[in-house]
Each structure stands twice: as C-alpha cells, then as structure tokens.
C-alpha positions in Angstrom: 44.5 54.8 21.8 41.9 53.9 25.0 40.9 56.6 27.2 39.1 55.3 30.7 37.3 57.9 32.3 35.2 57.5 35.4 31.6 57.7 35.0 30.6 60.1 37.6 31.7 63.6 38.3 33.9 62.9 41.6 37.5 64.4 42.4 39.6 61.2 40.8 43.0 60.3 42.4 45.4 58.0 40.6 47.8 56.3 42.4 50.9 54.6 41.1 52.1 52.1 43.3 50.9 49.5 45.9 53.9 50.1 48.4 53.2 51.8 51.8 53.1 54.8 50.4 50.9 54.3 48.2 48.5 51.7 50.1 48.3 54.2 52.4 46.8 57.2 50.6 44.4 54.5 49.2 43.0 53.6 52.7 42.9 57.2 54.0 41.2 58.3 51.0 38.5 54.9 51.4 35.8 56.8 52.8 36.3 60.2 51.1 34.1 61.8 48.6 36.4 60.9 46.0 37.0 58.3 43.2 40.3 56.4 43.6 42.4 54.4 41.3 45.2 52.5 42.5 47.8 51.2 39.9 50.3 48.3 40.1 52.4 46.0 38.2 52.2 43.4 41.0 48.6 42.7 42.3 49.3 42.4 46.0 51.2 44.7 48.3 54.5 42.9 49.7 55.6 43.5 53.3 59.1 44.3 52.4 60.5 44.4 56.1 60.0 41.2 56.1 61.3 40.2 53.1 65.0 39.1 54.4 62.8 36.3 55.9 61.8 35.0 52.6 65.5 35.4 51.7 66.6 33.1 54.3 63.8 30.6 54.4 61.7 31.2 57.8 58.5 32.8 55.7 57.2 32.0 52.3 56.3 34.9 50.1 52.4 34.6 50.7 53.0 34.7 54.3 53.8 38.6 53.9 52.0 39.6 50.6 48.3 41.1 50.5 46.1 40.9 47.7 45.3 44.5 46.8 41.7 43.8 45.6 41.2 42.0 48.9 42.5 44.8 51.2 40.2 47.4 49.4 37.3 45.2 48.6 35.0 47.1 50.9 36.3 50.6 49.5 33.6 51.2 47.0 35.6 54.3 45.6 38.6 52.4 45.2 39.5 50.5 41.9 42.5 48.6 41.5 44.3 48.1 38.1 47.1 45.9 37.2 49.4 47.7 35.2 52.3 49.2 34.6 52.6 53.1 34.0 54.7 53.8 31.5 54.0 57.6 31.0 52.7 60.5 32.7 51.1 63.9 30.6 50.9 66.3 33.3 49.1 68.6 30.6 46.5 66.6 30.2 46.8 65.2 33.5 47.0 61.8 32.2 48.6 58.5 32.9 49.6 56.2 30.0 49.5 52.0 30.0 50.7 50.6 27.5 47.9 51.8 24.7 45.5 53.1 27.3 45.5 56.2 29.0 43.6 57.2 32.5 42.6 61.1 33.4 43.3 62.0 36.8 42.9 65.1 38.7 45.2 64.4 41.5 48.0 62.2 40.6 50.1 60.0 43.5 53.6 58.9 42.5 54.9 56.1 45.2 56.4 53.9 42.7 59.3 53.4 45.5 63.0 52.7 44.8 65.5 50.3 43.1 68.6 48.7 43.7 71.5 50.9 42.7 75.4 49.3 42.2 77.0 53.0 41.7 77.9 52.7 38.1 78.8 48.7 38.3 75.6 47.2 36.6 77.0 44.0 35.7 77.0 43.5 39.5 73.4 43.1 39.4 73.3 39.9 38.4 76.2 38.4 40.4 75.1 40.1 43.8 71.5 40.4 43.7 69.7 43.0 46.0 66.9 42.6 48.3 63.4 44.4 47.0 60.5 42.3 45.5 59.5 38.7 45.7 61.4 37.5 43.3 64.9 39.0 44.7 63.5 37.2 48.3 63.0 33.4 45.8 66.4 34.1 44.1 68.8 34.9 47.1 67.0 32.0 49.4 68.0 29.7 46.2 71.7 30.8 46.2 71.8 30.5 49.6 70.2 26.9 50.2 72.1 25.9 46.6 75.3 27.4 48.2 75.1 24.8 51.0 74.4 21.6 48.7 77.3 22.3 46.2 79.3 22.5 49.2 78.2 18.8 50.0 79.2 17.8 46.9 82.3 19.9 46.3 85.4 17.6 46.9 88.0 20.6 46.3 88.7 22.3 49.7 89.0 25.4 48.5 86.1 25.4 46.3 84.2 24.1 49.1 85.0 27.7 51.3 84.2 29.5 48.6 80.7 27.9 48.6 80.3 28.3 52.8 81.7 32.3 52.2 78.9 34.7 52.1 79.6 38.4 51.3 76.7 41.3 52.4 77.1 44.5 51.0 75.9 47.3 52.9 75.2 47.2 56.5 71.9 49.1 57.2 69.2 46.9 58.8 68.7 44.8 55.6 72.1 44.1 55.4 72.4 43.2 59.3 69.0 41.2 59.5 70.5 38.9 56.3 73.7 38.2 58.2 72.0 37.1 61.3 69.5 35.4 59.4 72.4 33.4 57.5 74.1 33.0 60.9 71.7 30.9 62.8 70.9 29.3 59.3 74.9 28.1 59.3 75.4 28.0 62.8 71.9 26.5 64.2 69.4 25.2 62.0 71.2 23.2 59.4 73.8 21.5 61.8 73.4 18.1 61.0 71.8 18.1 58.3 74.6 17.7 56.3 77.2 14.7 56.3 80.3 15.7 54.2 80.4 19.7 55.3 80.4 20.9 59.1 78.0 24.6 58.4 79.8 25.9 61.3 82.5 26.7 59.3 80.8 29.2 56.9 82.1 32.4 56.9 80.1 35.6 56.8 81.6 39.2 55.5 79.3 42.4 56.2 81.0 44.8 54.4 79.8 48.8 54.7 81.2 51.7 53.5 80.8 54.3 55.8 82.2 54.2 59.9 79.6 52.2 61.6 77.2 50.2 60.6 73.2 50.8 61.3 74.5 54.6 60.6 70.8 56.1 61.4 71.0 54.5 65.0 72.1 56.2 68.1 76.6 55.5 67.8 75.7 53.0 70.9 73.8 50.9 69.3 76.1 50.0 66.1 78.7 48.9 68.9 76.0 46.3 70.4 75.1 45.3 66.9 78.5 44.8 65.7 79.2 43.0 69.3 75.9 41.1 69.1 77.1 39.8 65.3 80.5 38.7 66.5 79.0 36.5 68.8 77.2 34.5 65.7 80.4 34.2 63.9 79.5 37.4 61.4 82.7 39.3 60.3 82.0 43.3 60.0 84.4 45.3 58.1 83.7 49.8 58.1 84.9 52.2 55.6 85.3 49.3 53.1 84.5 49.6 49.7 84.1 47.1 47.2 85.5 47.4 43.8 85.3 44.6 42.4 83.3 41.5 41.7 84.8 38.8 39.2 85.1 35.0 38.9 83.6 34.5 42.3 86.8 36.9 43.2 85.2 40.0 45.6 87.6 42.6 45.5 87.2 45.7 47.9 89.5 48.4 49.7 89.5 49.4 53.0 91.9 52.9 53.2 95.1 51.9 51.3 94.2 48.5 51.7 93.4 45.8 48.9 91.8 42.7 49.7 90.3 39.6 47.9 88.1 36.8 49.1 86.2 33.9 47.3 83.1 33.7 47.4 80.0 32.2 45.5 77.4 34.3 47.2 77.1 38.0 47.4 74.4 39.9 48.4 73.5 43.2 47.9 72.4 45.8 50.2 73.8 49.2 50.0 72.8 52.1 47.6 69.0 52.8 46.0 68.2 54.6 43.1 64.6 56.2 42.2 62.1 54.1 40.3 61.9 55.2 36.0 59.6 56.9 36.9 61.8 59.3 38.3 62.8 60.7 35.7 59.6 60.9 33.4 58.8 63.3 36.0 61.1 65.1 35.6 61.3 64.6 31.8 57.5 65.8 31.9 57.6 68.4 34.0 61.2 69.8 34.4 61.2 68.7 38.1 64.8 68.3 39.6 65.8 64.9 40.8 68.6 64.3 42.8 71.9 61.9 42.3 69.9 58.8 43.4 67.5 59.9 40.6 64.9 60.6 43.7 62.2 63.3 42.9 63.0 66.9 44.9 59.6 67.1 46.3 58.0 70.6 47.8 56.8 71.1 51.6 53.4 69.8 51.2 55.0 66.8 48.8 54.3 67.6 45.6 56.2 68.6 42.7 57.3 72.5 41.4 54.9 74.0 39.1 52.4 71.0 39.7 49.9 71.2 43.1 48.2 68.3 41.6 51.1 66.1 41.4 52.3 64.4 44.8 55.3 61.9 44.8 55.8 60.2 48.6 57.4 57.0 49.9 61.4 56.2 48.8 60.9 57.9 45.4 60.3 61.3 46.3 63.7 63.5 48.0 62.1 65.7 51.1 64.9 67.6 52.3 62.5 70.7 54.1 62.8 68.7 58.0 66.6 69.3 58.7 68.1 70.0 55.7 68.4 65.9 54.8 66.8 63.6 53.0 63.9 61.5 55.1 65.1 58.2 55.4 63.7 55.3 52.5 61.5 53.5 55.2 58.0 52.1 55.7 57.3 55.0 58.1 58.2 57.8 56.1 55.7 56.3 53.5 52.7 55.5 55.5 52.9 58.9 57.1 53.3 60.9 53.6 50.6 58.6 52.3 48.7 59.4 55.3 49.0 63.0 55.0 48.5 63.7 51.0 45.1 61.8 51.7 44.4 64.0 54.3 45.6 67.3 52.3 43.5 66.0 49.1 40.5 66.1 51.4 41.4 69.7 52.9 41.9 70.8 49.5 38.5 69.8 48.1 36.8 71.5 51.3 38.8 75.4 49.8 41.3 74.2 52.8 44.7 73.4 53.2 47.1 71.7 55.8 50.9 72.7 57.2 53.6 71.7 55.3 54.6 67.9 56.6 56.4 67.1 59.5 57.6 63.5 59.8 57.3 61.8 62.9 60.4 59.9 63.6 59.0 56.7 65.5 62.4 55.3 65.2 64.9 52.4 64.0 64.6 49.1 65.1 66.7 45.8 63.6 66.8 42.3 64.3 70.4 40.4 64.4 69.3 37.1 66.0 67.1 34.9 68.2 66.4 37.4 71.3 68.6 39.8 69.6 67.7 43.1 68.2 68.4 46.7 68.7 65.4 50.0 68.9 66.7 53.2 68.8 63.7 55.5 69.9 63.4 59.2 70.2 63.0 58.8 74.1 64.8 55.4 74.8 67.3 52.8 73.4 66.9 48.9 74.0 68.5 46.3 72.9 69.1 42.1 73.3 65.8 40.5 74.7 63.6 43.8 74.8 64.6 45.2 71.8 63.7 41.5 70.4 60.0 41.9 71.6 59.7 45.5 70.5 60.9 44.7 67.0 58.3 41.5 67.2 55.6 43.3 67.7 55.8 46.0 65.7 56.5 44.0 62.8 53.2 42.1 63.4 51.5 45.6 64.4 52.0 47.2 60.6 51.2 43.9 58.7 48.4 44.4 56.9 45.7 41.7 57.2 44.3 39.8 60.3 45.2 36.2 58.8 48.6 37.2 57.8 49.5 38.3 61.2 47.9 34.9 62.4 50.6 33.2 59.9 53.5 35.2 60.8 53.1 34.7 64.6 52.6 30.9 64.2 55.4 30.5 62.1 57.8 32.6 64.3 56.7 31.0 67.4 57.6 27.5 65.8 60.8 28.7 64.4 61.4 30.0 67.8 60.7 26.7 69.1 62.3 24.1 67.1 65.1 26.3 64.9 63.5 25.0 62.1 63.0 26.9 58.7 60.0 25.5 56.9 60.3 27.6 53.7 64.2 26.3 52.9 62.8 25.6 49.4 65.4 25.7 46.7 62.8 27.5 43.4 63.7 29.3 40.1 66.2 28.4 38.0 68.7 25.6 39.1 72.8 26.5 38.9 73.7 23.1 39.3 75.3 22.5 35.9 77.1 26.3 36.4 78.5 24.5 39.7 79.7 21.4 38.1 81.5 23.1 35.1 83.2 25.3 37.6 84.1 22.7 39.9 85.8 20.8 36.8 87.4 24.4 35.9 90.7 22.9 37.9 92.8 24.8 35.8 91.6 28.6 36.2 88.8 29.3 38.8 90.8 27.0 41.5 93.4 28.6 41.1 91.8 32.2 41.6 89.9 30.7 44.5 93.4 29.7 46.6 94.6 33.1 45.7 92.1 34.8 47.3 92.2 33.2 50.1 96.1 33.6 50.6 95.1 37.3 50.4 92.0 37.1 52.2 90.4 38.0 55.0 
C-alpha cells in the first residue's frame, strides 16, 4: 500500500467530499497556513438545488457544475484528488483510497446523503431520486420518453399511464419537480405532438406528513398547494406509499387504499447518510441516528476525536433546538466556514464558541412567476418570491461564467417557454415499452383496474 505524505510540516487538512460543506471548508482555508487535500469521487462541484431543472430540460448538467480544479486553481495550498475513500483509520490518522493512504492532522467528512426507500430498496430502480448528475439525466430521460411512448401508444389506458407522473415527497425538491413537469406538459410541449394532447397529463404529489413544504410556515404551505392546483398538480397529504409493482402505485391515506397506474414515478422523500457514516461508527464508536447520520458534538467534531469533523447532510447536529438541522445547502455552507475558522483558531492556541446555524430561511420555486419564500423576518409569495428565488440561486452559483449561462438560459426560457435541454440520453427503453404495450392480457388489465380505483 502506498502512503502519500505532504512535503512540508504544515498542518494537513483532508476534506472528503466536494459538496457545499467540503467546498466552503476548502475555500475558507484557501489563505490559511495549512495544506489542504480535497478528495471527491467526482471532479466537479454540483449545484444540487438546481438539479431538478436538469431533470426537466431547463438546464444542462454543465450549467450547474463547476470543475473542482478550476475552483481551486489559485489556491496554492489546496490539492484536489479524484478518488473514493472507502475506509478511515482514526488511530493512524489516515484515509484509505483503494491501495493508497493519505495521512491527516485534521479530517473533515462531508460526503452527504443518499436516498432512503425506508426498507424498500427494490423501489430504487422503479422510482429514481434526485441527488447526482446521473439521477438528473435519468429522470429527464424518463420524463421525455414518457411523452414519446404515449405518442406511439394506441391503448387509451396505457396512454394515460404514460401521461401520469407520481412524485413521492413534497419538500422543495418534490414541489419544484411537480411544478416544472406541469409547465412542460401544459406549456412547453403543447402542440409538439400529433397523437396526444399533453394537457391530459396527470401529476400526483404525495406527502407523508400533514402538509407540503413542512419546513416552511403553514400559510406558505397553503399558498403552495393552491399554486400547484392552478398548475394542474394534485397534492395528497397524510399519504404513505405502500407498493410499486407492474407500473401500479399503491398508497394509503388513513384507512383508504388507492392505486394509480403510472409509468413514471419519482422519489423526493427520505434520505440516509452516506456509507462513510457507518465506517466512522465502526472505527470510532460514534453514534448514528436512524437515517445513518453521524451524531456530532456542538463544535461539529465526533465524540472522542477532536480532529475529525462531520458536516453537511452526513452530520446530525441537534444542539440548537433539540432537532437535527435540515439537510440543505446553507447549513452545509455555514458548517464548512465554521470548521475552517475553528481549525485556524486551534492552530493559534484558541477556540470558537459552539456552532450556531443562522437560519437564512427556506424557499421553493413552484412555476413561472410563482414561488414561496420563508425568511425569519418576512414571508413572500408569488412574483416577488420568484424574483428573490432567482437572485439567491444565481448568487450561490460558484463560478461567474456559470452565473451568466444560467441567467441567459432562464431568460430564454421565460420569453419562449422553450427548454433547449430536452434531450433523451442514457439507456433507451423503447424496446421495453413495446414489450409492455404488446402484453395486453396482463399489463393492460392491471392498468385498467388501477384506474377504476385510482384518483
């Protein structure tokens, strides 16, 4: 096994993960008297809040991705490594990447979270989530392939199944996906097809809790539901999905069991910590919560190891009001900046007060000129909230040229409603479509039955 050492004696900070937490840790340390090694299995930072726009054809993956080497080109103390950490040795203070190890003085783990299907991992293939570029491209493929398949379908029931979209989870991602698919169906694609009317598209948004956008004020949840209804989205709260089989979605609302036929099911519900959370638990004895998130101390370290920080979606910080901080970009950004400052203070023999998250609010785009914004001092809705949403997202994009590209794409889409990134790429499924279509004796009957009892 090859052991990689730094060439000088400067304090070595190893950061695992180039998401918001890891990125802002490294950026804040850019001028510090330390050596920084940033490790990620991707060579780019993904601006995840806009990934749903890749999935619905508004933006391309490159529009919301920034190459990590370009971001840190001028940071002479920062080295970027492409690789995946599969183990951590806290006693030797080393991280392991395949057949090589990298020593650290301070370790920052910011590897984020994955989708959780609550014990139904077989749903992963049937209902993709939205965390990576590949997820965005796959969902985009499924959405636009559904309209193409419906155009060729001669059976009315199967055609309706192709034009039915079910989204599980009504947080910001689910709401934004629902609104974007609605605009696609009722505006962008209107008139593009000859055999189908895309306005017959049905979009169902399922939420397990008693309201959508649960992290926002209740009045904004009501506004969001009303706005989605105007866009043709059907929302159902207190609804738990119980099964997906043969393109039939089964869900339960109270004691009432319902089914609906849908060829496109999208997951925007639960998350679980990345595998490195369990690695840390095994190696250090640190506790993880039910979602696999690592329980961290008030200074974002883990118990018994003051030189190991866990930040972002992988960390469970419950020291502010007794509840874990939400897995959103502002939390990861502030945690990254705090850890970087604390590392520098420690090297000077000083410290910082415990981490405190400054809640900057929550926001969600619903559709053109429609958004909701929940700030600590004001609540916005409609056009003003939409403008605020645009400004905030442009501000937090990493590179200047990326900001320009996104602004141009948004302006073009606003004027023309034409989404230029409506590409169907990836694994084709039209062979599967034809097989399903020809299986009249089984699939068609099941679809028809689902519509008899569906919503």
